[in-house]
BAGUNU-37416 format. One record per residue (C-alpha): residue in one letter; x, y negated, z negated. Coordinates in steps of 0.02 Angstrom, whole numbers, plus 50000, padded with zeros to 5 digits. Layout:
<atoms>
aXYZ...
</atoms>
This chain:
<atoms>
x502775294150407x504135281250376x503475270550517x501775270150432x502585265850265x503575251650345x502015244750429x501075245450264x502505236450178x502565222650309x500675220750299x500745219550109x502105206250116x501125196250246x499545196950141x500535191649988x501315176750078x499635171150152x498785172249983x500225162849902x500095148750030x498215147550010x498365147349821x499705133749829x498575122849937x497085125849822x498105121449667x498775105449746x496995100649795x496405104149616x497845093749546x497385079249660x495545080649612x495945080549424x497035065149448x495615056349542x494425060249398x495725053649276x495945037549376x494035035549373x494115035749180x493185052349170x493035059048992x493685076948993x492695088948885x493715104548926x495545108448954x495285124649053x495675117349225x497175107549159x497865123349077x497745132849242x498665118749330x500055118549198x500245137549208x500445136349397x501555121049415x502655123149260x504055131949356x505745125449418x505325128349601x503885115949596x504165097149616x504575087649457x503175075149494x501875089249506x502465096949341x502425079949256x500665076349323x499995093349267x500615091049087x499995073049088x498235078449139x498245091849003x498715078348877x497285067348939x496065081748914x496695085048737x496625066348696x494805065348754x494405080948652x495145072848494x496635084648483x497965071248457x499475082148407x499235093248559x499025077848670x500655070348605x501585086648638x500875087348815x501405069248849x503155072648783x503275088148892x502715077849042x504095065249006x505375079248996x504805085649167x505185068849250x506785068249352x507265049949342x508835052949447x507785058149596x507375044349722x505645052149739x505265050949553x503505044249518x503975030449395x502185023749397x501535040349330x502945040949202x502465023349147x500645028749126x501165043849021x502045032348898x500515020948897x499345035248851x500595041448721x500605024148641x498705024348628x498725041248539x500085035348419x499035019848382x497495030348347x498535041348231x499215026048138x501025029448187x501685011948226x503535016448240x503165029748372x501955017848458x503325004748474x504485017148559x503135022148683x502695003848717x504534999748749x504635013748879x502995007848956x503704990148976x505364996349046x504575006849183x503284993249222x504714981249261x505574994949360x504084997149479x503814978349489x502134978149395x502364961549306x500584960349237x500644977549155x502364973849085x501664958349000x500134967948937x501284981448868x502294967948781x500694961048705x500164978548648x501704978848535x500854966148421x499704979948351x501084991248278x502064976048216x500464969648134x500244986448045x502064985247988x501704967647919x502994960048038x501924944648068x503414934148126x503734946348270x501874946548311x501864927648327x503434928248437x502614941148550x501014930848565x501984914848601x503044923348736x501504931448815x500604914648812x502034906048905x502214920349029x500364920349073x500414901449095x501874903549216x500764915749313x499334902849312x498224914749210x497564902549079x496234914549015x497474928348971x498674915248903x497354908648783x496784926048729x498594930448687x498484917948541x497004925948450x498084935948329x499244921148299x497734910548253x497224923148119x499004924648050x499224905748038x497504903747957x497924917447832x499584908547798x498634892047774x499604883547915x498054873847969x498924861648086x499504875748198x497814884348182x496924868848243x497984867648400x497774886048437x495884885448410x495744871148534x496684881148666x495654896848635x493964888048639x494454878648796x495294892148902x494994909648831x493224912048903x492674922348752x490974913948731x489414919548824x488034908748898x487214907548725x488824900448651x489144916348553x490744926448552x490764940748675x490834958848618x492564963248553x493024945448502x491844943648351x493294943448225x493744926248292x492274920348185x493264925848033x494784915648092x493654900448115x492924903347942x494654904347863x495174888147951x493634878047899x493714885047723x495534879947712x495194861947767x493734860547645x492274862047768x491374875547669x489704873847762x490554877247929x491544891447851x489934899147783x489134897547957x490564906648043x490634920347910x488784923647930x489024925948120x489954942048078x488374950548016x487584953848189x489244961448244x489214973048091x490864966448026x490194967947848x491834968547752x492524952547831x490824943847817x490574947647632x492374943947590x492254926747671x490564922547593x491184928147422x492684916347441x491564901747492x490354904047348x491784906247226x492454889147277x490694881847258x490534890347087x488804897247131x488634911747009x487064919547086x487844920647259x489474927247186x488494940647094x487584944747257x489064946047376x490334953847258x489494971047258x489124969447444x490964966347478x491424980947364x490204992447456x490884986947625x492654989847562x492165007147501x491375010747671x493005005647754x493965017647642x492695031247680x493015028147864x494885029947834x494585046047739x493515052247883x494935048148003x496115058147893x494905072747899x494905071548088x496815071448087x496815087147980x495585095348098x496685090348244x498195098348160x497165114248133x496675114248316x498485111248362x499025126748265x497635136248352x498305130348519x500045136248469x499365153548433x498445153648599x500025148048686x501015162248605x499705174748663x499785167448838x501675168848834x501565187248787x500335190348928x501475181149047x502945191848991x501935207549026x501465201049198x503295197249235x503775214949184x502455222149299x503035211149443x504845216449412x504385234849419x503375231949577x504825222949660x506015236949607x504865249749689x504805239249847x506705238049851x506865257049833x505655259549976x506645247350082x508265256950048x507465273350097x506765265550254x508495258450297x509265275850283x507945283250398x508215269350524x510105272250524x509845290750563x508675286250704x509945274050775x511245287950779x510105298250888x509735283450998x511615280951029x511625296951133x510405288851253x511435272951266x512605279851402x511155283051519x510415266351480x512105258051514x512075263651696x510315257351717x510805240651638x512285239251760x511105241051908x509955228251829x511435216251807x511875217151992x510075214352038x509985199451919x511565191751995x510835193352169x509205185852108x510135171452025x511125167752184x509545167852289x508685156552164x510135144052172x510045143752362x508175140652351x508435126752224x509745118552339x508535119252487x507155111752381x508335097752325x508815093652506x506985093652556x506585081952411x507975070052467x507295070152644x505525066452582x506185052252473x507135044452621x505605044952732x504535037652594x505735023052577x505665020252764x503755020152755x503815007352614x504984996152715x503844997352867x502364992952757x503254977452691x503684972152870x501874974752917x501294963452774x502524949952823x501964950753005x500164950052949x500504934352846x501414926752994x499964930953106x498734922752988x499874907552975x499984905953165x498134909253182x497724894953066x498934882853152x497534873153234x496654871453069x498234864152991x498414851853134x496654845953096x497144844552912x498654833352945x497594822153060x496094821752944x495404805752872x495874811052695x497714813352741x497754797052839x496964787952693x498294794752574x499704789852693x498974772352706x498884770652517x500674776852500x501304763852625x500334749352554x500614754052372x499184742652324x497954755352262x498054772352181x497074787752231x495294788452170x494574804652101x493444806852253x494904804352374x495934816852278x494554829952275x494274827552463x496144829652498x496294844952384x494774853252467x495514850552642x497194857452585x496474873252506x495384876752659x496864874252776x498164884052677x497114898052602x498604909852607x499514898552484x498024899052366x497954918052379x499824918652340x499524908852179x498064920052133x499074936052161x500464929452049x499224924051916x499814905851923x498614892051867x499214874251903x498614858251822x497844844151921x499464833951915x500464848951977x499224851252122x499414832852167x501324833852167x501314849452279x500074842152405x500894825052414x502624832652434x501964843152578x501424826752661x503224820952652x502974807452521x504414801852410x504464801852221x504114783152216x502634785152335x501904798852225x502194788552068x501254773752145x499804784552203x499634793452034x499984777751930x501384786751838x503214782851813x504534789651931x505314799051783x503654807251745x503494812651928x505264819951922x504794829751765x503214836051851x504234841752001x505444851451890x503984858751791x503074864151951x504654871552030x504974881751873x503164887851871x503094892752055x504884897352100x505764899351931x506994885251965x507264872851824x507624857451933x506414848652050x507674844652187x507224859852294x505354859552263x504974851652435x505974865052527x505224879252424x503454872652451x503744871052639x504254889252655x502794894652544x501484884052633x502234886652809x502984904252804x503164904752994x504534891752986x505554902552867x505304918052975x505794909053136x507284900753054
</atoms>
C-alpha cells in the first residue's frame, strides 16, 4: 500500500514539475509576443493578457527584467485605454522592479519606461513630473550610448518648461539641441529644433532674432510639401510667421499667414491673428466679424479643456475600480496560497509516514545483508580476476598496436624509396632527350647571343627555348605543379638560363635588364622554389631539382 502511495506521490510531483515548465515557457512566449506587439505600435484595447503576465512574473524568483517588462506592458495597455493614473502606477512599479546594480539589467527597457511615463504626465498636464521622467530618460539614453534619443529627450523638456512659462530655459534647450544636431550633421533636425524659439522671440517682439531663425527653418527644416504648404503637424509655424510680419508692419503678409491656419482647423490662433491685424488697420466691420469668432474659438478651447478634465475624472474613477479589483485579486491569491500551504503540509506528512515505513523495511533487510556479504565477496574475487585478465589483454593489444605502427612506418619508408627510384629512373630514361635539348638549335642560339652580347633574346627565341626545356625536363614541371608554384616569365628565364651555365651578366645582357635586377630575380626565385632568401645557391638548387640523378649519385 505504501509503495503505491509513494509511486502516486512521485507521479504527482513529476506532473506538477512538467506542467510548471510548460507554463513557464508559455508565459515567456506570451511576454515576448506582447513586447513585439508593443514595439510594432499596436494599440492595446484590453489589459487581460498583461494582467496575467504581471500575476505570473511578479515574484522574487523571476528575473528583474521580466518583472519590469510585464508591468511596463500593463502600463502601455492602460495608457492606450485612457486610464492614465493606473498607467502611471504601472510604470512606477516597473521602475521599482529594475535592478540597476545587476550587469544584466535592461537599461534600454528602463529608459523606455521613463519615456512612456513622461508622455502620460504630459497628457495629464503635470509638467513637474514630466521633467523628472524626461531627466531619467536622458540619463539612461546616455548610459546605453543612444545619442540621438538622448538629444530628443532633451528637446522634449521644452514642453513642460513651456507650460511652466520658463521661456528662457526653452530657448536654451532649443539652442543646445540645434548645435548638437549640427555637430551630428543632421541639419533638418537642427532647424526643426528652433520652431518653438521662433514663436517665443516673435511673441517677445525680438524680430531680428526671429528673422534669422525663420531663414534657417525655411532653408533646412524640410517642413514644406511639394505645394509649398506646411506639412501636417507644423501648421502653427504660420502663426509665428504672421506674428513676425505683423510686428515688422507687413500686415498683408501677416493676414495671409493667419488665413493659412483655417484649413488646418487652428481657429483660435487664426481668429486671434486676424483680429489683431484688423484692429491695427482700424477696420470696424472686420473687427466686429472676427471678435465673436475668436471668442467662440476660445470658448471651444475651454470646452476641450473641460472635456479633458472630465476624462481625467473618469480615469480616476477607473483607477479606483482597478484598486478594488486588485484587492479582490489579492484576497483570491491569499486563499490560493492557503490551499497550497495545506496541500504541501499533507504531502510532507505523507512523506514522513513513508520514511518511517521505509526505515522498518530496511531493518528487515539488514538480516539478509550477511548472506549477501558472502555473495559479494565471491563477486569481488571474480571481479579482481576479470580486471587482471582485462589488463593483460590491454597490454597485448598495446604491443600489437606498436608492432603494427612499426611495420606501417617501414612500409612508408619503402614507398618513399620507391618514389625516389622511380624519379631517378625517369630522369635516366630521359637522358637522351636532355642531350638533344642541350645540343638543340635554340640552346646554341642562346649561347651564341650570350657570348656576343650584341642582341637580346626575341620573344620567339624565348618561347622556343622554354618549350624545349619543358619537354625535356617534364619532371621539373610536375614538381612545380605538385607544389602549386606558378613562376613569372622572368623567373622562368632566370631558371633556364642558369641551368645553361650562364652568368648574371650574361643573363642581364640577354634579358636587357640590370645586373642588380637579375640578382633580385635570383633571390626572389630561390625563395619561391627553395625557401632561401639569397640567390647565391639558386644554381646549385636548380641543378639538383632539374637533374635529380646527380644528387642521388653524389
